[in-house]
C-alpha positions in Angstrom: -1.9 1.9 -4.1 -4.4 2.1 -1.3 -1.6 1.5 1.2 0.5 4.3 -0.4 -2.1 7.0 0.3 -2.3 6.1 4.0 1.2 7.4 4.6 1.4 11.0 6.1 3.7 12.3 3.3 1.3 11.2 0.6 -1.6 12.9 2.4 0.4 16.1 2.7 1.1 15.9 -1.1 -2.6 15.5 -1.9 -3.5 18.5 0.4 -0.9 20.6 -1.4 -2.3 19.6 -4.7 -5.9 20.4 -3.6 -4.7 23.8 -2.3 -3.1 24.6 -5.6 -6.3 23.7 -7.5 -8.4 25.8 -5.1 -5.9 28.7 -5.4 -6.1 28.5 -9.2 -10.0 28.4 -9.1 -10.0 31.7 -7.2 -8.8 33.4 -10.4 -12.2 32.8 -11.8 -13.9 35.1 -9.3 -13.5 38.8 -10.1 -13.2 39.9 -6.5 -10.3 37.5 -5.9 -8.5 38.2 -9.2 -6.6 41.1 -7.6 -4.5 38.4 -5.8 -3.0 37.4 -9.2 -0.8 39.2 -11.7 -1.9 36.8 -14.4 -3.6 33.5 -14.8 -2.2 31.0 -12.3 -1.1 28.4 -14.8 1.8 27.0 -12.7 -0.4 26.5 -9.6 -3.0 24.8 -11.8 -0.5 22.5 -13.5 1.2 21.7 -10.2 -2.2 20.9 -8.5 -3.2 18.6 -11.4 0.1 17.0 -11.4 -0.1 16.1 -7.7 -3.7 15.0 -7.7 -4.0 13.2 -11.1 -0.6 12.5 -12.7 1.1 11.3 -9.5 -1.5 8.6 -8.6 -1.8 7.5 -12.2 1.9 7.1 -12.6 2.1 5.0 -9.4 -0.8 2.8 -10.6 0.4 2.3 -14.2 4.0 1.8 -13.1 3.1 -0.8 -10.6 0.8 -2.6 -13.1 3.5 -2.5 -15.7 6.1 -4.0 -13.3 3.7 -6.7 -12.2 2.8 -7.7 -15.7 6.3 -7.5 -17.1 8.0 -9.7 -14.5 6.5 -13.3 -14.5 8.2 -14.2 -11.2 6.3 -11.5 -9.4 2.9 -12.5 -10.8 3.4 -16.3 -10.4 1.1 -18.1 -8.0 2.6 -18.9 -4.6 1.6 -21.8 -2.4 2.0 -21.2 1.3 2.4 -23.7 4.1 2.2 -22.4 7.6 3.5 -24.4 10.6 4.1 -23.4 14.2 7.8 -22.9 13.4 8.0 -21.5 9.9 6.3 -20.3 6.7 7.1 -22.3 3.5 6.6 -20.5 0.2 6.7 -22.3 -3.1 6.3 -20.8 -6.5 7.1 -22.0 -10.0 10.6 -20.6 -9.9 11.5 -20.7 -6.2 11.1 -22.4 -2.8 11.7 -20.4 0.4 11.1 -20.7 4.1 11.2 -18.2 6.9 10.9 -18.7 10.6 8.2 -16.8 12.5 10.7 -14.9 14.7 12.0 -13.3 11.5 8.6 -11.8 10.6 8.4 -8.0 11.2 4.7 -7.6 11.2 1.3 -9.2 10.5 -1.4 -6.9 9.2 -5.0 -7.6 8.3 -6.9 -5.4 5.9 -10.5 -5.9 4.6 -9.2 -8.1 1.7 -5.7 -9.3 2.6 -3.4 -10.5 5.2 0.1 -9.0 4.8 3.2 -10.7 6.1 5.9 -8.1 6.4 9.5 -9.3 6.1 10.7 -5.8 7.0 9.1 -2.3 7.0 8.8 -2.2 3.2 8.5 -5.8 1.9 5.3 -7.8 2.4 3.7 -10.9 1.1 0.0 -10.4 0.3 -2.4 -13.3 0.9 -6.0 -12.9 -0.3 -8.4 -13.4 2.7 -10.8 -15.2 0.4 -8.3 -18.1 0.2 -8.1 -18.4 4.0 -10.4 -20.2 6.4 -11.4 -18.6 9.7 -9.1 -21.2 11.4 -6.2 -20.0 9.3 -6.9 -16.4 10.3 -7.0 -17.4 13.9 -3.7 -19.1 13.4 -2.1 -15.8 12.3 -3.5 -14.1 15.4 -2.0 -16.9 17.6 1.4 -16.5 16.0 1.4 -12.8 17.0 0.9 -13.8 20.6 3.5 -16.5 20.5 6.1 -14.2 19.0 6.1 -10.8 20.8 8.7 -9.5 18.3 6.0 -9.5 15.5 4.1 -6.3 15.4 0.4 -7.0 15.6 -1.9 -5.2 13.1 -4.4 -8.1 12.9 -8.1 -7.3 13.5 -9.5 -8.4 16.8 -12.2 -11.1 16.6 
């Protein structure tokens, strides 16, 4: 969910939600109440919906989907070579060449291997050695088609 709220559209939605809450709060001040014909219930509901209900539905929907589909939550073993990435789970075996990778991105806790703009494999950095992180950085320089979002070290 953290990645969702870095997108400009989600930031705009949150700003609109905060604006609606502030607008609704103005009703409580007698000098500003002349702006309203009645209590701003719709603005208050809309603001609460955008700020509380929207993130909660994203979180609980994602959690429900993750827990309800055992294939999504199964452990994956990765093997990285200079030519390809091999991924093996309990129900699948897959490989992908490095030139087909869209982007490598490093966050504080994960390395993300994007297959395209929307689909990524998350690898917990705790399970990687410093040499493996350097390997990812070297793959970005070997394949210029891979967008580089790895941290500089």
